[in-house]
C-alpha positions as CSV (number, residue, x, y, z in Angstrom):
1,X,-40.7,28.6,-20.8
2,X,-42.9,26.7,-19.4
3,X,-43.2,26.2,-15.2
4,X,-42.9,22.3,-15.6
5,X,-40.2,22.7,-18.3
6,X,-38.2,25.6,-16.1
7,X,-38.2,22.7,-12.9
8,X,-36.6,20.3,-14.8
9,X,-33.8,22.7,-16.0
10,X,-33.3,23.3,-12.4
11,X,-33.5,19.9,-11.1
12,X,-30.8,19.4,-13.6
13,X,-28.2,21.9,-12.9
14,X,-28.9,20.9,-8.6
15,X,-28.1,17.7,-9.9
16,X,-25.2,18.6,-11.6
17,X,-24.1,20.6,-9.1
18,X,-24.0,17.8,-6.5
19,X,-22.4,15.6,-8.4
20,X,-19.6,17.8,-9.0
21,X,-19.7,18.4,-5.3
22,X,-19.4,14.7,-4.5
23,X,-16.7,14.6,-7.2
24,X,-14.7,17.2,-5.0
25,X,-15.4,16.2,-1.6
26,X,-15.7,12.6,-1.9
27,X,-11.4,11.9,-2.1
28,X,-11.3,14.4,0.8
29,X,-13.9,12.9,3.2
30,X,-12.1,9.0,1.9
31,X,-8.1,10.6,2.8
32,X,-9.5,11.9,6.0
33,X,-11.4,9.3,7.2
34,X,-8.7,7.2,6.6
35,X,-6.0,9.0,8.5
36,X,-8.7,9.6,11.1
37,X,-8.7,5.7,11.3
38,X,-5.3,5.6,11.4
39,X,-4.9,8.2,14.2
40,X,-7.4,6.9,16.5
41,X,-6.3,2.8,15.3
42,X,-2.5,3.5,16.7
43,X,-3.9,6.1,19.5
44,X,-5.7,3.2,20.7
45,X,-3.2,1.0,21.4
46,X,-2.3,1.9,25.0
47,X,-5.9,1.0,26.9
48,X,-6.9,4.8,28.0
49,X,-10.2,3.8,30.7
50,X,-7.8,1.6,32.4
51,X,-5.3,4.2,32.9
52,X,-6.5,6.4,36.1
53,X,-5.6,10.0,36.2
54,X,-3.2,9.3,39.4
55,X,-1.3,7.2,37.3
56,X,2.3,8.1,36.9
57,X,1.6,7.4,32.9
58,X,-2.1,9.3,33.4
59,X,-1.0,12.4,30.4
60,X,-1.7,8.7,28.6
61,X,-5.5,9.5,28.6
62,X,-5.0,12.4,26.4
63,X,-5.6,12.3,22.5
64,X,-2.8,12.4,20.3
65,X,-0.5,11.2,22.9
66,X,-0.2,7.5,21.9
67,X,-0.2,8.4,18.5
68,X,2.8,10.9,18.9
69,X,4.9,8.2,21.2
70,X,4.3,5.1,18.9
71,X,5.4,7.6,16.1
72,X,8.7,8.0,18.8
73,X,9.0,4.4,19.3
74,X,9.0,3.9,15.2
75,X,11.3,6.2,14.6
76,X,13.8,5.8,17.8
77,X,14.8,2.0,16.7
78,X,14.9,3.2,13.5
79,X,17.6,5.7,13.9
80,X,18.6,2.6,16.7
81,X,19.0,-0.3,14.5
82,X,21.4,1.8,12.3
83,X,23.9,2.0,14.3
84,X,26.6,-0.9,13.9
85,X,25.8,-2.4,17.5
86,X,22.8,-2.2,18.1
87,X,21.7,-3.6,14.3
88,X,23.9,-6.4,15.1
89,X,21.5,-7.1,18.1
90,X,18.4,-6.6,15.6
91,X,19.7,-8.8,13.3
92,X,20.6,-11.8,15.6
93,X,16.7,-10.8,17.2
94,X,15.9,-10.9,14.0
95,X,17.1,-14.3,12.9
96,X,15.5,-16.0,15.9
97,X,12.0,-15.0,15.0
98,X,13.0,-16.4,11.0
99,X,14.0,-20.2,13.2
100,X,11.5,-19.7,15.6
101,X,8.7,-22.5,14.5
102,X,5.2,-21.2,13.7
103,X,6.5,-17.1,14.5
104,X,8.4,-17.7,11.3
105,X,5.7,-18.2,9.1
106,X,3.6,-14.9,10.6
107,X,7.0,-12.6,11.0
108,X,8.6,-13.2,7.5
109,X,5.7,-12.9,6.0
110,X,5.0,-9.6,7.5
111,X,8.3,-9.1,7.0
112,X,8.9,-9.4,3.4
113,X,5.4,-7.2,2.5
114,X,6.9,-4.5,4.5
115,X,10.1,-4.7,2.7
116,X,8.2,-4.8,-1.0
117,X,6.8,-1.9,-0.7
118,X,9.4,0.4,1.6
119,X,12.6,-1.4,2.3
120,X,16.1,-2.1,0.5
121,X,14.9,-4.9,-1.2
122,X,11.9,-3.1,-2.9
123,X,10.0,-5.2,-5.0
124,X,7.5,-3.4,-6.5
125,X,9.7,-1.0,-8.8
126,X,9.9,-3.3,-11.7
127,X,6.5,-2.4,-13.6
128,X,5.9,-4.6,-16.3
129,X,3.0,-5.3,-19.3
130,X,2.6,-9.2,-19.0
131,X,0.0,-11.5,-21.2
132,X,-1.6,-13.8,-19.3
133,X,-5.0,-14.5,-20.9
134,X,-4.7,-14.0,-24.6
135,X,-2.2,-13.0,-27.3
136,X,-3.7,-9.6,-27.7
137,X,-4.5,-9.0,-24.1
138,X,-2.2,-7.4,-21.3
139,X,-2.0,-7.1,-17.6
140,X,-0.2,-4.3,-16.2
141,X,2.2,-5.9,-13.2
142,X,5.2,-5.4,-11.4
143,X,8.3,-8.4,-11.8
144,X,9.0,-9.6,-8.0
145,X,11.1,-12.5,-8.6
146,X,12.9,-13.0,-12.1
147,X,13.8,-16.4,-11.9
148,X,12.2,-19.2,-11.1
149,X,13.9,-22.3,-12.2
150,X,13.6,-23.1,-8.3
151,X,10.1,-24.4,-9.1
152,X,10.8,-26.7,-12.2
153,X,9.7,-23.5,-14.4
154,X,13.0,-22.0,-16.6
155,X,12.8,-19.2,-18.1
156,X,9.7,-17.9,-16.3
157,X,9.5,-15.2,-14.0
158,X,6.7,-14.7,-11.4
159,X,5.2,-11.4,-11.8
160,X,3.0,-9.5,-9.3
161,X,-0.6,-8.2,-10.7
162,X,-2.3,-6.4,-7.9
163,X,-6.6,-6.1,-8.6
164,X,-8.4,-2.8,-9.4
165,X,-10.1,-1.0,-6.7
166,X,-8.4,-2.7,-4.2
167,X,-5.1,-3.6,-1.8
168,X,-5.3,-7.6,-3.0
169,X,-3.8,-9.2,-5.9
170,X,-2.5,-12.3,-7.7
171,X,1.1,-13.4,-8.4
172,X,1.4,-15.2,-12.1
173,X,4.6,-17.5,-13.4
174,X,5.1,-16.5,-16.5
175,X,7.5,-16.9,-19.7
176,X,10.2,-14.5,-20.1
177,X,9.2,-13.7,-23.1
178,X,5.6,-12.8,-22.6
179,X,6.5,-9.8,-20.0
180,X,7.1,-6.3,-21.8
181,X,9.2,-4.0,-19.2
182,X,7.5,-0.6,-18.8
183,X,10.3,2.2,-19.1
184,X,8.8,5.3,-20.3
185,X,6.4,5.6,-16.6
186,X,7.4,5.1,-12.8
187,X,6.6,2.3,-10.4
188,X,4.0,4.6,-8.6
189,X,2.2,5.8,-11.7
190,X,2.1,1.8,-13.0
191,X,0.6,0.9,-9.6
192,X,-2.0,4.3,-9.7
193,X,-2.8,2.9,-13.4
194,X,-3.5,-0.9,-12.2
195,X,-5.3,0.1,-8.5
196,X,-7.6,2.5,-10.0
197,X,-8.9,0.2,-12.6
198,X,-6.8,2.7,-15.9
199,X,-8.9,6.3,-15.1
200,X,-5.7,7.7,-14.0
201,X,-4.1,9.5,-16.7
202,X,-0.2,8.6,-16.7
203,X,2.8,11.0,-17.2
204,X,6.0,10.0,-18.9
205,X,8.8,9.5,-16.5
206,X,12.4,9.8,-17.9
207,X,14.8,6.7,-16.1
């Protein structure tokens, strides 16, 4: 084998090893960076630069303390809201915010989004296939409203279709006859499949 051919073979192997290493390290790196960004963002809620070493709360200057306190606050609020009396107080405060001009639009929108993902009234737990652009073309989505008659569309439902490789999506009002429920895969598997552009493998799910 000539030196030139050996060099090409070596370069091909190095390139193949590079992409194999990238395939392993890229997901780990992106995940680590995302977690680090969330950690730093939450930890920096407390203005460390404005806290002197002589201040009573000087311990807030240390890395991770702010993050731990925010997590403790969230868990504490969740625990207190489960009690009958404090739960009614939180509900009263919630009602005030939902009726306050201007604030109610921001508050209710953010609340509905969080409630759709992690609340008791999850909205993205009914995966479906929906026909939107053509008879033989199906989109993967989630039923968010089974009936939108209030919008003047009798026999229609609202279906959220997520975009691939993004955190965005679109809501379509489609006839119920063009929606096919997915009962053999979980909502999580359906979301991963849609967001990944269809490259994630699907696992059979028994309901």
